[in-house]
C-alpha positions as YAML, in Angstrom:
chain: A
units: angstrom
residues:
- id: 1
  name: MET
  ca: [-31.50, 13.32, 83.49]
- id: 2
  name: GLY
  ca: [-32.36, 16.97, 83.64]
- id: 3
  name: GLY
  ca: [-30.53, 19.43, 85.80]
- id: 4
  name: PRO
  ca: [-31.77, 20.68, 89.14]
- id: 5
  name: GLY
  ca: [-35.11, 22.50, 88.83]
- id: 6
  name: GLU
  ca: [-35.76, 21.12, 85.33]
- id: 7
  name: PRO
  ca: [-38.50, 18.63, 84.33]
- id: 8
  name: PRO
  ca: [-37.39, 14.95, 84.44]
- id: 9
  name: ASP
  ca: [-37.96, 14.60, 80.74]
- id: 10
  name: GLY
  ca: [-36.10, 17.82, 79.91]
- id: 11
  name: THR
  ca: [-37.38, 21.13, 78.65]
- id: 12
  name: PRO
  ca: [-40.22, 20.84, 76.18]
- id: 13
  name: ASP
  ca: [-39.52, 21.89, 72.63]
- id: 14
  name: GLY
  ca: [-40.15, 25.58, 71.99]
- id: 15
  name: ALA
  ca: [-40.22, 26.39, 75.69]
- id: 16
  name: ALA
  ca: [-37.69, 28.74, 77.22]
- id: 17
  name: GLY
  ca: [-35.89, 27.46, 80.21]
- id: 18
  name: GLY
  ca: [-32.59, 26.64, 81.81]
- id: 19
  name: ASN
  ca: [-29.67, 28.74, 80.71]
- id: 20
  name: GLU
  ca: [-31.57, 29.85, 77.61]
- id: 21
  name: ASP
  ca: [-34.19, 31.84, 79.59]
- id: 22
  name: GLU
  ca: [-34.41, 35.21, 77.78]
- id: 23
  name: TYR
  ca: [-35.03, 37.16, 81.04]
- id: 24
  name: ARG
  ca: [-31.95, 35.91, 82.84]
- id: 25
  name: SER
  ca: [-29.90, 38.79, 81.39]
- id: 26
  name: VAL
  ca: [-32.23, 41.44, 82.81]
- id: 27
  name: VAL
  ca: [-30.93, 43.14, 85.96]
- id: 28
  name: PHE
  ca: [-33.73, 44.51, 88.18]
- id: 29
  name: ASP
  ca: [-31.80, 47.48, 89.64]
- id: 30
  name: GLU
  ca: [-33.26, 50.51, 91.46]
- id: 31
  name: SER
  ca: [-33.72, 52.57, 88.31]
- id: 32
  name: PHE
  ca: [-35.62, 49.75, 86.65]
- id: 33
  name: VAL
  ca: [-37.93, 49.44, 89.63]
- id: 34
  name: LYS
  ca: [-38.59, 53.22, 89.77]
- id: 35
  name: ALA
  ca: [-39.32, 53.29, 86.04]
- id: 36
  name: ALA
  ca: [-42.00, 50.60, 86.35]
- id: 37
  name: ARG
  ca: [-45.48, 51.80, 85.42]
- id: 38
  name: LEU
  ca: [-47.15, 49.26, 87.76]
- id: 39
  name: GLN
  ca: [-46.46, 48.96, 91.46]
- id: 40
  name: GLU
  ca: [-47.73, 46.20, 93.70]
- id: 41
  name: TYR
  ca: [-49.32, 47.28, 96.95]
- id: 42
  name: SER
  ca: [-47.33, 46.46, 100.06]
- id: 43
  name: ALA
  ca: [-48.43, 43.73, 102.44]
- id: 44
  name: GLN
  ca: [-49.79, 46.34, 104.82]
- id: 45
  name: GLU
  ca: [-51.75, 47.98, 101.98]
- id: 46
  name: ARG
  ca: [-53.08, 44.65, 100.73]
- id: 47
  name: LEU
  ca: [-54.64, 44.08, 104.15]
- id: 48
  name: ALA
  ca: [-56.91, 47.04, 103.35]
- id: 49
  name: ASP
  ca: [-58.59, 44.88, 100.69]
- id: 50
  name: HIS
  ca: [-57.25, 46.67, 97.60]
- id: 51
  name: ALA
  ca: [-58.60, 45.49, 94.29]
- id: 52
  name: PRO
  ca: [-56.86, 45.36, 91.89]
- id: 53
  name: PRO
  ca: [-53.65, 44.35, 93.71]
- id: 54
  name: VAL
  ca: [-51.48, 46.81, 91.74]
- id: 55
  name: ARG
  ca: [-51.57, 50.58, 91.08]
- id: 56
  name: THR
  ca: [-50.36, 52.71, 88.21]
- id: 57
  name: ARG
  ca: [-47.44, 55.00, 89.03]
- id: 58
  name: PRO
  ca: [-47.18, 58.46, 87.41]
- id: 59
  name: SER
  ca: [-44.58, 58.80, 84.72]
- id: 60
  name: GLY
  ca: [-41.45, 60.83, 85.61]
- id: 61
  name: ILE
  ca: [-41.60, 62.46, 82.22]
- id: 62
  name: HIS
  ca: [-45.16, 63.57, 82.85]
- id: 63
  name: ARG
  ca: [-44.20, 64.99, 86.27]
- id: 64
  name: LEU
  ca: [-41.36, 66.96, 84.69]
- id: 65
  name: SER
  ca: [-43.65, 68.27, 81.94]
- id: 66
  name: ARG
  ca: [-46.14, 69.57, 84.48]
- id: 67
  name: GLN
  ca: [-43.39, 71.31, 86.49]
- id: 68
  name: ALA
  ca: [-42.02, 72.94, 83.35]
- id: 69
  name: LEU
  ca: [-45.53, 74.08, 82.40]
- id: 70
  name: VAL
  ca: [-46.14, 75.65, 85.82]
- id: 71
  name: LEU
  ca: [-42.75, 77.41, 85.73]
- id: 72
  name: ALA
  ca: [-43.37, 78.79, 82.24]
- id: 73
  name: LEU
  ca: [-46.81, 80.01, 83.35]
- id: 74
  name: LEU
  ca: [-45.35, 81.84, 86.37]
- id: 75
  name: VAL
  ca: [-42.67, 83.51, 84.24]
- id: 76
  name: THR
  ca: [-45.31, 84.64, 81.73]
- id: 77
  name: ILE
  ca: [-47.54, 86.08, 84.47]
- id: 78
  name: ALA
  ca: [-44.60, 87.96, 86.01]
- id: 79
  name: PHE
  ca: [-43.61, 89.43, 82.65]
- id: 80
  name: VAL
  ca: [-47.13, 90.54, 81.77]
- id: 81
  name: THR
  ca: [-47.56, 92.10, 85.24]
- id: 82
  name: ALA
  ca: [-44.30, 94.06, 84.91]
- id: 83
  name: VAL
  ca: [-45.31, 95.41, 81.49]
- id: 84
  name: TYR
  ca: [-48.77, 96.39, 82.75]
- id: 85
  name: LEU
  ca: [-47.47, 98.22, 85.82]
- id: 86
  name: GLY
  ca: [-44.88, 100.01, 83.71]
- id: 87
  name: MET
  ca: [-47.56, 101.29, 81.35]
- id: 88
  name: ARG
  ca: [-49.96, 102.28, 84.13]
- id: 89
  name: SER
  ca: [-47.47, 104.00, 86.43]
- id: 90
  name: PRO
  ca: [-48.68, 107.53, 87.40]
- id: 91
  name: TYR
  ca: [-45.09, 108.77, 87.52]
- id: 92
  name: GLN
  ca: [-43.17, 109.62, 84.42]
- id: 93
  name: PRO
  ca: [-39.39, 109.74, 84.04]
- id: 94
  name: PRO
  ca: [-37.86, 112.89, 85.62]
- id: 95
  name: THR
  ca: [-38.29, 115.94, 83.45]
- id: 96
  name: ALA
  ca: [-35.15, 117.41, 82.01]
- id: 97
  name: HIS
  ca: [-33.98, 120.73, 83.41]
- id: 98
  name: ARG
  ca: [-35.96, 123.64, 81.95]
- id: 99
  name: ASP
  ca: [-34.74, 127.15, 81.37]
- id: 100
  name: ALA
  ca: [-37.24, 129.09, 83.45]
- id: 101
  name: GLU
  ca: [-38.89, 131.96, 81.62]
- id: 102
  name: PRO
  ca: [-39.53, 135.26, 83.42]
- id: 103
  name: VAL
  ca: [-42.85, 135.48, 85.21]
- id: 104
  name: ARG
  ca: [-45.22, 137.76, 83.31]
- id: 105
  name: VAL
  ca: [-46.28, 140.48, 85.74]
- id: 106
  name: THR
  ca: [-48.91, 143.20, 85.42]
- id: 107
  name: VAL
  ca: [-49.34, 145.68, 88.27]
- id: 108
  name: VAL
  ca: [-52.08, 148.30, 88.08]
- id: 109
  name: PRO
  ca: [-52.05, 150.92, 90.91]
- id: 110
  name: LEU
  ca: [-55.51, 152.23, 91.77]
- id: 111
  name: ALA
  ca: [-55.60, 155.90, 92.77]
- id: 112
  name: PRO
  ca: [-58.47, 157.24, 94.94]
- id: 113
  name: ARG
  ca: [-60.36, 160.35, 93.91]
- id: 114
  name: GLY
  ca: [-60.43, 161.77, 97.43]
- id: 115
  name: PRO
  ca: [-58.80, 161.27, 100.81]
- id: 116
  name: VAL
  ca: [-58.39, 157.73, 102.11]
- id: 117
  name: PRO
  ca: [-60.96, 156.86, 104.81]
- id: 118
  name: GLY
  ca: [-59.60, 155.92, 108.23]
- id: 119
  name: ALA
  ca: [-60.74, 154.81, 111.68]
- id: 120
  name: ALA
  ca: [-59.20, 154.04, 115.05]
- id: 121
  name: GLU
  ca: [-59.99, 150.29, 114.85]
- id: 122
  name: PRO
  ca: [-59.73, 147.89, 111.88]
- id: 123
  name: GLY
  ca: [-63.01, 146.20, 112.78]
- id: 124
  name: ARG
  ca: [-65.01, 149.33, 112.05]
- id: 125
  name: LEU
  ca: [-63.39, 149.64, 108.61]
- id: 126
  name: TYR
  ca: [-64.06, 145.99, 107.72]
- id: 127
  name: GLU
  ca: [-67.72, 146.34, 108.66]
- id: 128
  name: ALA
  ca: [-68.09, 149.46, 106.53]
- id: 129
  name: SER
  ca: [-66.35, 147.98, 103.46]
- id: 130
  name: PRO
  ca: [-67.09, 145.27, 100.85]
- id: 131
  name: ALA
  ca: [-64.78, 142.99, 102.89]
- id: 132
  name: ARG
  ca: [-67.34, 142.69, 105.66]
- id: 133
  name: GLY
  ca: [-68.13, 139.04, 104.86]
- id: 134
  name: PHE
  ca: [-64.57, 137.95, 104.11]
- id: 135
  name: GLU
  ca: [-62.87, 135.25, 106.17]
- id: 136
  name: ALA
  ca: [-59.75, 136.07, 108.19]
- id: 137
  name: GLY
  ca: [-56.36, 134.62, 107.25]
- id: 138
  name: GLU
  ca: [-55.96, 131.33, 105.42]
- id: 139
  name: LYS
  ca: [-59.62, 130.43, 106.01]
- id: 140
  name: GLY
  ca: [-60.35, 132.79, 103.13]
- id: 141
  name: VAL
  ca: [-58.25, 130.71, 100.71]
- id: 142
  name: THR
  ca: [-60.33, 127.63, 100.01]
- id: 143
  name: MET
  ca: [-59.98, 124.73, 97.59]
- id: 144
  name: PRO
  ca: [-62.77, 123.74, 95.19]
- id: 145
  name: PRO
  ca: [-63.93, 120.12, 94.86]
- id: 146
  name: ALA
  ca: [-61.30, 118.10, 92.98]
- id: 147
  name: ARG
  ca: [-62.35, 116.30, 89.81]
- id: 148
  name: ARG
  ca: [-60.08, 114.15, 87.70]
- id: 149
  name: THR
  ca: [-59.19, 115.29, 84.19]
- id: 150
  name: GLU
  ca: [-58.49, 113.23, 81.09]
- id: 151
  name: HIS
  ca: [-54.84, 112.56, 82.00]
- id: 152
  name: PHE
  ca: [-54.68, 113.37, 85.73]
- id: 153
  name: SER
  ca: [-56.25, 111.50, 88.64]
- id: 154
  name: ASP
  ca: [-58.28, 112.95, 91.51]
- id: 155
  name: GLY
  ca: [-55.23, 112.67, 93.76]
- id: 156
  name: GLN
  ca: [-53.04, 114.60, 91.34]
- id: 157
  name: VAL
  ca: [-55.64, 117.38, 91.01]
- id: 158
  name: ILE
  ca: [-55.83, 117.61, 94.80]
- id: 159
  name: ALA
  ca: [-52.03, 117.80, 94.99]
- id: 160
  name: ALA
  ca: [-51.99, 120.69, 92.50]
- id: 161
  name: LEU
  ca: [-54.70, 122.61, 94.38]
- id: 162
  name: ALA
  ca: [-53.01, 122.04, 97.75]
- id: 163
  name: ALA
  ca: [-49.63, 123.26, 96.47]
- id: 164
  name: ALA
  ca: [-51.24, 126.31, 94.85]
- id: 165
  name: ARG
  ca: [-53.11, 127.12, 98.07]
- id: 166
  name: ASP
  ca: [-49.91, 126.88, 100.12]
- id: 167
  name: TYR
  ca: [-48.23, 129.28, 97.70]
- id: 168
  name: VAL
  ca: [-51.07, 131.82, 97.78]
- id: 169
  name: ILE
  ca: [-51.14, 131.77, 101.59]
- id: 170
  name: GLY
  ca: [-47.38, 132.01, 101.97]
- id: 171
  name: SER
  ca: [-46.94, 134.82, 99.44]
- id: 172
  name: SER
  ca: [-49.97, 136.93, 100.39]
- id: 173
  name: LEU
  ca: [-50.75, 136.41, 104.08]
- id: 174
  name: ASP
  ca: [-47.47, 135.84, 105.96]
- id: 175
  name: PRO
  ca: [-46.67, 139.08, 107.87]
- id: 176
  name: LYS
  ca: [-42.92, 138.51, 107.64]
- id: 177
  name: VAL
  ca: [-43.12, 138.12, 103.87]
- id: 178
  name: LEU
  ca: [-45.37, 141.16, 103.55]
- id: 179
  name: MET
  ca: [-42.89, 143.35, 105.42]
- id: 180
  name: GLY
  ca: [-39.82, 142.09, 103.56]
- id: 181
  name: ASP
  ca: [-38.37, 140.19, 106.51]
- id: 182
  name: ALA
  ca: [-38.52, 136.75, 104.90]
- id: 183
  name: THR
  ca: [-38.65, 135.12, 101.46]
- id: 184
  name: ARG
  ca: [-37.51, 131.55, 102.10]
- id: 185
  name: SER
  ca: [-40.98, 130.35, 103.09]
- id: 186
  name: VAL
  ca: [-42.14, 131.28, 99.56]
- id: 187
  name: ARG
  ca: [-39.00, 130.14, 97.78]
- id: 188
  name: VAL
  ca: [-39.19, 126.55, 99.05]
- id: 189
  name: LEU
  ca: [-42.62, 126.17, 97.44]
- id: 190
  name: LEU
  ca: [-41.29, 126.89, 93.94]
- id: 191
  name: ASP
  ca: [-39.96, 124.66, 91.19]
- id: 192
  name: PRO
  ca: [-36.14, 124.66, 91.66]
- id: 193
  name: ASP
  ca: [-35.76, 125.87, 88.07]
- id: 194
  name: GLN
  ca: [-37.24, 129.20, 89.21]
- id: 195
  name: PHE
  ca: [-34.97, 129.70, 92.21]
- id: 196
  name: ASP
  ca: [-32.47, 131.95, 90.43]
- id: 197
  name: ARG
  ca: [-35.11, 134.26, 88.97]
- id: 198
  name: PHE
  ca: [-36.89, 134.44, 92.31]
- id: 199
  name: ASP
  ca: [-33.63, 135.33, 94.07]
- id: 200
  name: ARG
  ca: [-32.79, 138.05, 91.54]
- id: 201
  name: SER
  ca: [-36.29, 139.50, 91.83]
- id: 202
  name: THR
  ca: [-36.43, 139.56, 95.61]
- id: 203
  name: GLY
  ca: [-32.82, 140.48, 96.31]
- id: 204
  name: GLY
  ca: [-31.60, 137.03, 97.38]
- id: 205
  name: THR
  ca: [-28.29, 135.39, 96.50]
- id: 206
  name: THR
  ca: [-28.26, 133.66, 93.12]
- id: 207
  name: ARG
  ca: [-26.32, 130.65, 91.91]
- id: 208
  name: GLY
  ca: [-26.16, 131.57, 88.25]
- id: 209
  name: GLY
  ca: [-24.98, 135.15, 88.60]
- id: 210
  name: GLY
  ca: [-27.82, 136.50, 86.44]
- id: 211
  name: THR
  ca: [-28.47, 140.16, 85.90]
- id: 212
  name: PRO
  ca: [-31.42, 142.10, 87.26]
- id: 213
  name: GLY
  ca: [-32.58, 142.76, 83.70]
- id: 214
  name: ASP
  ca: [-33.80, 139.17, 83.25]
- id: 215
  name: ALA
  ca: [-35.57, 139.07, 86.63]
- id: 216
  name: SER
  ca: [-39.29, 139.39, 87.10]
- id: 217
  name: ALA
  ca: [-40.85, 142.13, 89.24]
- id: 218
  name: PRO
  ca: [-41.02, 141.13, 92.93]
- id: 219
  name: LEU
  ca: [-44.80, 141.51, 92.97]
- id: 220
  name: GLY
  ca: [-44.94, 138.66, 90.48]
- id: 221
  name: TRP
  ca: [-43.81, 136.34, 93.25]
- id: 222
  name: LEU
  ca: [-45.24, 137.84, 96.45]
- id: 223
  name: ILE
  ca: [-46.94, 140.82, 98.07]
- id: 224
  name: ARG
  ca: [-44.48, 143.21, 99.69]
- id: 225
  name: PHE
  ca: [-45.00, 146.56, 101.41]
- id: 226
  name: ASP
  ca: [-42.46, 149.27, 102.13]
- id: 227
  name: PRO
  ca: [-41.73, 148.66, 105.84]
- id: 228
  name: THR
  ca: [-40.35, 152.18, 106.25]
- id: 229
  name: ARG
  ca: [-43.78, 153.64, 105.52]
- id: 230
  name: VAL
  ca: [-46.44, 151.20, 106.72]
- id: 231
  name: ARG
  ca: [-47.04, 148.32, 109.08]
- id: 232
  name: LEU
  ca: [-49.87, 145.87, 109.67]
- id: 233
  name: ALA
  ca: [-52.47, 147.14, 112.11]
- id: 234
  name: ASP
  ca: [-54.21, 143.74, 112.12]
- id: 235
  name: PRO
  ca: [-52.45, 140.43, 111.37]
- id: 236
  name: GLU
  ca: [-55.80, 138.81, 110.49]
- id: 237
  name: ILE
  ca: [-55.86, 139.75, 106.81]
- id: 238
  name: ARG
  ca: [-59.23, 139.35, 105.11]
- id: 239
  name: ALA
  ca: [-59.36, 137.15, 102.00]
- id: 240
  name: ARG
  ca: [-61.80, 135.72, 99.49]
- id: 241
  name: GLY
  ca: [-61.35, 134.18, 96.07]
- id: 242
  name: THR
  ca: [-61.49, 131.19, 93.74]
- id: 243
  name: MET
  ca: [-59.20, 128.51, 92.39]
- id: 244
  name: LYS
  ca: [-59.70, 126.76, 89.04]
- id: 245
  name: VAL
  ca: [-57.93, 123.74, 87.54]
- id: 246
  name: VAL
  ca: [-57.37, 123.34, 83.79]
- id: 247
  name: GLU
  ca: [-55.53, 120.56, 81.97]
- id: 248
  name: ARG
  ca: [-53.20, 122.32, 79.54]
- id: 249
  name: ASN
  ca: [-52.01, 119.13, 77.88]
- id: 250
  name: ALA
  ca: [-51.36, 115.48, 78.73]
- id: 251
  name: ALA
  ca: [-48.34, 116.45, 80.85]
- id: 252
  name: THR
  ca: [-49.38, 119.76, 82.46]
- id: 253
  name: LEU
  ca: [-52.03, 120.93, 84.91]
- id: 254
  name: GLU
  ca: [-52.71, 124.63, 85.41]
- id: 255
  name: VAL
  ca: [-54.23, 126.26, 88.50]
- id: 256
  name: VAL
  ca: [-55.49, 129.85, 88.38]
- id: 257
  name: ALA
  ca: [-55.86, 131.45, 91.82]
- id: 258
  name: ASP
  ca: [-57.85, 134.71, 91.83]
- id: 259
  name: HIS
  ca: [-58.18, 136.33, 95.28]
- id: 260
  name: VAL
  ca: [-58.93, 139.66, 96.92]
- id: 261
  name: PHE
  ca: [-56.87, 140.48, 100.02]
- id: 262
  name: VAL
  ca: [-57.69, 143.36, 102.37]
- id: 263
  name: TYR
  ca: [-54.93, 144.64, 104.69]
- id: 264
  name: ALA
  ca: [-55.45, 146.97, 107.65]
- id: 265
  name: LEU
  ca: [-52.45, 149.35, 107.68]
- id: 266
  name: THR
  ca: [-51.11, 152.20, 109.70]
- id: 267
  name: GLY
  ca: [-47.96, 154.29, 109.53]
- id: 268
  name: ALA
  ca: [-44.59, 152.80, 110.42]
- id: 269
  name: ALA
  ca: [-42.80, 153.84, 113.63]
- id: 270
  name: GLN
  ca: [-41.27, 157.29, 113.48]
- id: 271
  name: ASP
  ca: [-37.69, 156.08, 113.83]
- id: 272
  name: GLY
  ca: [-37.70, 154.22, 110.57]
- id: 273
  name: GLY
  ca: [-37.56, 150.97, 108.74]
- id: 274
  name: ARG
  ca: [-36.97, 148.04, 111.06]
- id: 275
  name: ASP
  ca: [-39.16, 149.54, 113.77]
- id: 276
  name: GLY
  ca: [-42.04, 149.24, 111.36]
- id: 277
  name: ALA
  ca: [-41.33, 145.54, 111.03]
- id: 278
  name: ASP
  ca: [-40.99, 145.23, 114.80]
- id: 279
  name: GLY
  ca: [-44.35, 146.94, 115.19]
- id: 280
  name: ALA
  ca: [-45.88, 144.32, 112.91]
- id: 281
  name: ASP
  ca: [-44.35, 141.62, 115.12]
- id: 282
  name: GLY
  ca: [-46.01, 143.29, 118.09]
- id: 283
  name: ASP
  ca: [-49.33, 143.07, 116.27]
- id: 284
  name: ARG
  ca: [-48.81, 139.37, 115.67]
- id: 285
  name: ASN
  ca: [-48.54, 139.00, 119.43]
- id: 286
  name: GLY
  ca: [-52.09, 140.26, 119.81]
- id: 287
  name: ARG
  ca: [-52.07, 144.07, 119.61]
- id: 288
  name: THR
  ca: [-54.40, 145.50, 116.98]
- id: 289
  name: GLY
  ca: [-55.54, 148.95, 116.00]
- id: 290
  name: GLY
  ca: [-53.67, 152.15, 115.28]
- id: 291
  name: ALA
  ca: [-50.37, 153.03, 116.91]
- id: 292
  name: GLU
  ca: [-50.33, 155.57, 119.67]
- id: 293
  name: ARG
  ca: [-48.82, 158.94, 118.79]
- id: 294
  name: ALA
  ca: [-46.70, 160.99, 121.14]
- id: 295
  name: ASP
  ca: [-49.77, 162.95, 122.27]
- id: 296
  name: GLY
  ca: [-51.53, 159.71, 123.32]
- id: 297
  name: ALA
  ca: [-54.03, 159.70, 120.45]
- id: 298
  name: ARG
  ca: [-54.34, 156.63, 118.29]
- id: 299
  name: GLU
  ca: [-53.09, 156.82, 114.73]
- id: 300
  name: ARG
  ca: [-55.88, 156.04, 112.33]
- id: 301
  name: VAL
  ca: [-56.03, 152.78, 110.39]
- id: 302
  name: SER
  ca: [-56.88, 152.46, 106.69]
- id: 303
  name: LEU
  ca: [-57.64, 149.52, 104.42]
- id: 304
  name: PHE
  ca: [-55.53, 148.50, 101.43]
- id: 305
  name: THR
  ca: [-57.01, 146.15, 98.84]
- id: 306
  name: VAL
  ca: [-55.11, 143.85, 96.48]
- id: 307
  name: ARG
  ca: [-56.69, 141.73, 93.79]
- id: 308
  name: ARG
  ca: [-54.14, 139.12, 92.75]
- id: 309
  name: GLU
  ca: [-54.48, 136.50, 90.02]
- id: 310
  name: VAL
  ca: [-51.64, 133.96, 89.88]
- id: 311
  name: ARG
  ca: [-51.34, 131.36, 87.14]
- id: 312
  name: MET
  ca: [-49.38, 128.24, 88.17]
- id: 313
  name: ARG
  ca: [-48.48, 125.07, 86.27]
- id: 314
  name: PHE
  ca: [-47.56, 121.56, 87.39]
- id: 315
  name: ASP
  ca: [-45.88, 118.66, 85.64]
- id: 316
  name: GLN
  ca: [-45.56, 115.14, 87.07]
- id: 317
  name: ASP
  ca: [-42.47, 116.03, 89.13]
- id: 318
  name: ASN
  ca: [-44.11, 119.16, 90.52]
- id: 319
  name: LEU
  ca: [-47.15, 117.16, 91.60]
- id: 320
  name: ARG
  ca: [-45.05, 114.49, 93.27]
- id: 321
  name: LEU
  ca: [-42.92, 117.05, 95.15]
- id: 322
  name: ARG
  ca: [-45.71, 119.65, 95.62]
- id: 323
  name: GLN
  ca: [-43.77, 122.39, 93.85]
- id: 324
  name: VAL
  ca: [-45.28, 125.39, 92.07]
- id: 325
  name: ARG
  ca: [-44.16, 126.80, 88.73]
- id: 326
  name: VAL
  ca: [-45.42, 130.40, 88.54]
- id: 327
  name: VAL
  ca: [-46.25, 131.52, 85.01]
- id: 328
  name: SER
  ca: [-47.88, 134.92, 85.44]
- id: 329
  name: ALA
  ca: [-49.31, 137.29, 88.02]
- id: 330
  name: SER
  ca: [-51.75, 140.15, 87.67]
- id: 331
  name: VAL
  ca: [-52.10, 142.63, 90.53]
- id: 332
  name: GLN
  ca: [-54.56, 145.49, 91.05]
- id: 333
  name: ALA
  ca: [-53.87, 147.40, 94.26]
- id: 334
  name: GLY
  ca: [-55.03, 150.55, 95.98]
- id: 335
  name: PRO
  ca: [-55.18, 153.14, 97.29]
- id: 336
  name: LEU
  ca: [-51.89, 154.07, 95.59]
- id: 337
  name: SER
  ca: [-50.50, 157.01, 93.71]
- id: 338
  name: CYS
  ca: [-49.76, 156.51, 90.04]
- id: 339
  name: THR
  ca: [-46.17, 157.61, 90.51]
- id: 340
  name: GLY
  ca: [-43.37, 155.49, 91.87]
- id: 341
  name: ASP
  ca: [-42.52, 151.92, 90.96]
- id: 342
  name: PRO
  ca: [-45.33, 149.66, 92.17]
- id: 343
  name: ASP
  ca: [-43.77, 146.59, 90.55]
- id: 344
  name: GLN
  ca: [-41.04, 146.55, 93.20]
- id: 345
  name: VAL
  ca: [-42.79, 147.37, 96.47]
- id: 346
  name: LEU
  ca: [-46.19, 148.70, 97.52]
- id: 347
  name: ARG
  ca: [-46.32, 152.16, 99.14]
- id: 348
  name: PRO
  ca: [-49.98, 152.55, 100.12]
- id: 349
  name: LEU
  ca: [-51.71, 155.82, 100.79]
- id: 350
  name: LEU
  ca: [-52.76, 155.93, 104.44]
- id: 351
  name: ALA
  ca: [-55.76, 157.43, 106.22]
- id: 352
  name: GLY
  ca: [-56.35, 161.04, 105.19]
- id: 353
  name: GLN
  ca: [-53.83, 161.00, 102.33]
- id: 354
  name: ARG
  ca: [-54.62, 161.80, 98.71]
- id: 355
  name: ALA
  ca: [-53.14, 160.56, 95.46]
- id: 356
  name: ASP
  ca: [-50.96, 163.07, 93.64]
- id: 357
  name: ASP
  ca: [-51.93, 164.30, 90.21]
- id: 358
  name: ALA
  ca: [-48.76, 163.14, 88.48]
- id: 359
  name: ALA
  ca: [-48.96, 160.84, 85.50]
- id: 360
  name: PRO
  ca: [-47.73, 157.23, 85.77]
- id: 361
  name: PRO
  ca: [-44.13, 156.45, 84.79]
- id: 362
  name: GLY
  ca: [-43.37, 156.64, 81.09]
- id: 363
  name: THR
  ca: [-43.11, 153.56, 78.94]
- id: 364
  name: ASP
  ca: [-40.15, 153.05, 76.60]
- id: 365
  name: PRO
  ca: [-41.24, 150.79, 73.69]
- id: 366
  name: TYR
  ca: [-37.56, 150.27, 72.76]
- id: 367
  name: ARG
  ca: [-36.87, 148.49, 76.07]
- id: 368
  name: ALA
  ca: [-38.31, 145.04, 76.64]
- id: 369
  name: ALA
  ca: [-38.22, 145.45, 80.42]
- id: 370
  name: SER
  ca: [-39.76, 148.92, 80.42]
- id: 371
  name: PRO
  ca: [-42.81, 149.23, 82.75]
- id: 372
  name: ALA
  ca: [-46.18, 149.50, 81.05]
- id: 373
  name: GLY
  ca: [-47.06, 152.68, 82.94]
- id: 374
  name: LEU
  ca: [-50.58, 151.60, 83.82]
- id: 375
  name: CYS
  ca: [-52.79, 153.32, 86.39]
- id: 376
  name: GLY
  ca: [-56.45, 153.10, 87.28]
- id: 377
  name: THR
  ca: [-58.96, 154.86, 89.49]
- id: 378
  name: LEU
  ca: [-60.11, 153.25, 92.72]
- id: 379
  name: SER
  ca: [-63.89, 153.15, 92.74]
- id: 380
  name: PRO
  ca: [-65.56, 154.79, 95.76]
- id: 381
  name: ALA
  ca: [-67.58, 151.58, 96.10]
- id: 382
  name: ALA
  ca: [-64.38, 149.78, 97.04]
- id: 383
  name: MET
  ca: [-63.68, 152.16, 99.94]
- id: 384
  name: PRO
  ca: [-65.15, 151.95, 103.47]
- id: 385
  name: ARG
  ca: [-68.25, 154.11, 103.89]
- id: 386
  name: LEU
  ca: [-67.90, 155.69, 107.31]
...
């Protein structure tokens, strides 16, 4: 007699059954079920008339492989992006500190052949001079259209032109700078490596304790008049000129600013230096024209012309911070006498005055800092024709 659940005649030969069933040792635990490649639809799903009654489950190994592939792809994209941005960055590592060289300065005083023309009002002089069509103030300092260069973008060229324009305006048109009352507004526009030389040239306090011998002439940095002798009769200085951009090399842009400035001047107050500066302040508050003398007559006004070419350079740091590195300055100014020291401060000839006949200062070829002793003649065409 067979056991319970067995055929009455026993298990057929060759058939598995009873305690010899080969699958009785298999334990169908949770991991076994999850590893199955086929999964039967649930009773609820079978009601939806599924055919076939089973579905294929995705392999865990395949799921892991796809996740690893996606992760590796994201890491590769991030790495390539970082390398690309690093190569294309417009900013370079900070430039090492440079030992600033002295600014190369050339000042040529222009002496008139006759007396300096004068008038009671600046407007009459402007209309009778070549400055008749010049703009007043910073409107006369314009920027050209910006075009990218081989190694510098449009934005970087614009930054160089804007910084150069700010420097030209601050060092040539600010009444306080012109009369020696201020220098900081010009100093803050410079590359910090030039601070010490600027301070030594203009009489400011230096950090390095340099000597005056290695300083550049003040007129290399800014226009400055002798306030004990002259003052501005009109704060609206006439200006006209050009600005050009040149790429010196892959790391340096150069801007050359070439402008003509025309100043209306009259004599300083009789009681000396600071009154002349105060008189200029009064002009800035709206008063123009010659000063009144003790007898009630107006002191005549004369024009003083300066042609100034400044060469400025910019590296990546200068462009980012809008700082100027002045390389050289060339100044032609008149009416002046050939004597004196025009490199330090301008002492214009005023209305009715004549240039003396003395020769310009001597030049010592044995001294590197010796002045060149240049002097020219102011053309009558450059003077107002009254």
